[in-house]
C-alpha positions in Angstrom: 0.0 0.0 0.0 1.0 3.6 -0.6 -0.1 6.9 0.7 -1.4 9.0 -2.3 -1.1 12.7 -2.7 -4.4 14.5 -2.2 -5.0 17.2 -4.9 -6.0 20.6 -3.6 -8.2 23.2 -5.0 -7.7 24.9 -7.5 -6.0 21.9 -9.2 -8.0 21.5 -12.5 -8.0 17.7 -12.2 -10.5 18.1 -9.4 -13.0 19.5 -12.0 -12.8 16.5 -14.3 -15.4 13.8 -14.6 -14.4 10.3 -13.6 -14.8 7.2 -15.7 -16.6 4.1 -14.7 -14.5 1.2 -13.5 -14.6 -1.7 -16.0 -11.9 -4.0 -14.7 -12.2 -5.4 -11.2 -8.6 -6.6 -11.0 -5.4 -6.2 -9.0 -5.0 -2.6 -10.1 -8.4 -1.7 -8.6 -7.6 -3.6 -5.4 -4.3 -1.6 -5.0 -6.1 1.7 -5.7 -8.7 0.9 -3.0 -6.0 -0.1 -0.5 -4.1 3.0 -1.3 -7.2 5.2 -0.9 -7.8 3.7 2.5 -4.2 4.2 3.6 -4.4 7.8 2.5 -7.8 8.3 4.2 -6.6 6.8 7.4 -3.6 9.2 7.4 -5.9 12.1 7.4 -8.8 13.2 9.7 -11.3 12.6 6.9 -14.2 10.2 6.6 -14.3 9.8 2.9 -12.0 9.9 -0.1 -12.6 9.6 -3.9 -10.1 8.4 -6.5 -10.2 11.8 -8.3 -8.9 13.5 -5.2 -5.8 11.4 -5.7 -5.6 12.3 -9.4 -7.1 9.0 -10.5 -10.2 9.7 -12.7 -12.1 6.5 -11.9 -15.4 6.2 -10.0 -14.1 4.8 -6.8 -15.0 6.0 -3.3 -13.9 4.8 0.1 -15.4 5.8 3.4 -15.0 5.0 7.1 -17.1 7.0 9.6 -15.8 5.0 12.6 -13.3 6.5 15.1 -11.0 3.5 14.9 -10.8 2.5 11.2 -13.2 -0.4 11.8 -15.9 0.4 9.3 -14.3 0.6 5.8 -16.8 0.8 2.9 -16.0 0.7 -0.8 -18.3 2.1 -3.5 -17.3 1.5 -7.1 -19.4 3.2 -9.9 -21.9 4.6 -7.3 -25.3 5.9 -8.4 -27.8 7.8 -6.3 -31.1 6.1 -6.8 -33.3 8.0 -4.3 -32.9 11.1 -2.1 -35.2 12.4 0.5 -35.3 14.9 3.4 -33.2 17.9 2.8 -31.0 19.3 5.6 -28.3 21.9 6.1 -25.0 20.3 7.0 -21.5 21.6 7.8 -18.9 20.2 5.5 -15.2 20.4 4.8 -13.0 18.7 2.3 -9.5 17.2 2.2 -9.1 18.9 -1.2 -10.1 22.3 0.1 -8.2 22.6 3.3 -9.2 25.3 5.8 -12.7 25.8 4.4 -15.8 24.8 6.2 -19.3 25.7 5.1 -23.0 24.8 5.2 -24.5 23.0 2.3 -27.9 21.5 1.6 -27.9 17.7 1.2 -30.4 14.9 1.3 -30.7 13.3 4.7 -31.5 9.9 3.3 -30.4 8.2 0.1 -30.4 4.9 -1.7 -27.2 4.1 -3.4 -26.4 1.4 -6.0 -22.7 0.5 -6.4 -20.3 -2.3 -6.8 -17.8 -3.6 -4.3 -14.1 -4.1 -5.0 -14.9 -7.5 -6.5 -17.6 -6.1 -8.9 -20.6 -7.4 -7.0 -23.6 -5.0 -7.3 -25.3 -3.9 -4.2 -27.9 -1.4 -3.0 -27.9 0.3 0.4 -30.0 2.8 2.2 -28.0 5.5 4.0 -29.0 8.3 6.3 -27.4 11.0 8.4 -23.6 11.5 8.0 -23.3 8.3 5.9 -25.6 9.9 3.3 -23.9 13.3 3.5 -20.4 11.7 3.1 -21.4 9.6 0.1 -23.1 12.6 -1.7 -20.0 14.7 -1.1 -17.7 12.0 -2.6 -20.1 11.3 -5.6 -19.8 15.1 -6.3 -16.0 14.6 -6.6 -16.7 11.9 -9.2 -18.6 14.5 -11.2 -15.9 17.1 -10.9 -17.8 19.1 -8.3 -16.6 20.4 -5.0 -18.6 21.2 -1.9 -17.7 24.9 -2.2 -19.8 24.9 -5.4 -22.8 24.3 -3.1 -22.0 27.2 -0.8 -24.1 30.4 -1.0 -23.2 32.9 -3.7 -22.1 35.4 -1.0 -19.7 32.8 0.6 -18.3 31.9 -2.9 -17.7 35.6 -3.7 -15.8 36.1 -0.3 -13.7 33.0 -1.1 -12.8 34.3 -4.5 -11.8 37.6 -3.1 -9.6 36.0 -0.5 -8.0 33.8 -3.2 -7.3 36.8 -5.3 -5.6 38.5 -2.4 -3.5 35.4 -1.6 -2.5 35.1 -5.3 -1.6 38.8 -5.5 0.5 38.5 -2.3 2.3 35.4 -3.6 3.1 37.3 -6.8 4.5 40.3 -4.9 6.6 38.0 -2.7 8.0 36.3 -5.7 8.8 39.6 -7.4 10.6 40.8 -4.2 12.7 37.6 -4.0 13.7 37.8 -7.7 14.4 41.6 -7.5 11.9 42.3 -10.3 9.3 44.0 -8.2 
């Protein structure tokens, strides 16, 4: 197993759509194992393959406190959603940002396991929220896309200031500013 590098916003690969997994082989098993190792090395509860730069529809989650409840979702599809709620989210690919987004409180998911076996599962609460968040990653969406327009505008303004400050610092170091 290997710890993978987690891509961070604004890396353009985070905005790309993932492809369905067609081969349930050793390469997929290694990817799943590497995703879990990477997840367990963070404080996260879910991780998608695109966050590690692999554009395949693979999600791993573990909402336990002791790494005792690993779950694998390959080619996940949301079948049903019900009961909207406002939840606070953060993301390993958007460090330092926390925000409230609207998510379904209950979902039915259809997916495959690491061996390719199809299953359906009803999820609620944080399990439902986590899986919706990770499925967004498979579609090239980030939770910050679901924040209010005012929050997104504040984030863009802060990013512009950081970018400008980096440019000024680099110019001072090179003597061109």
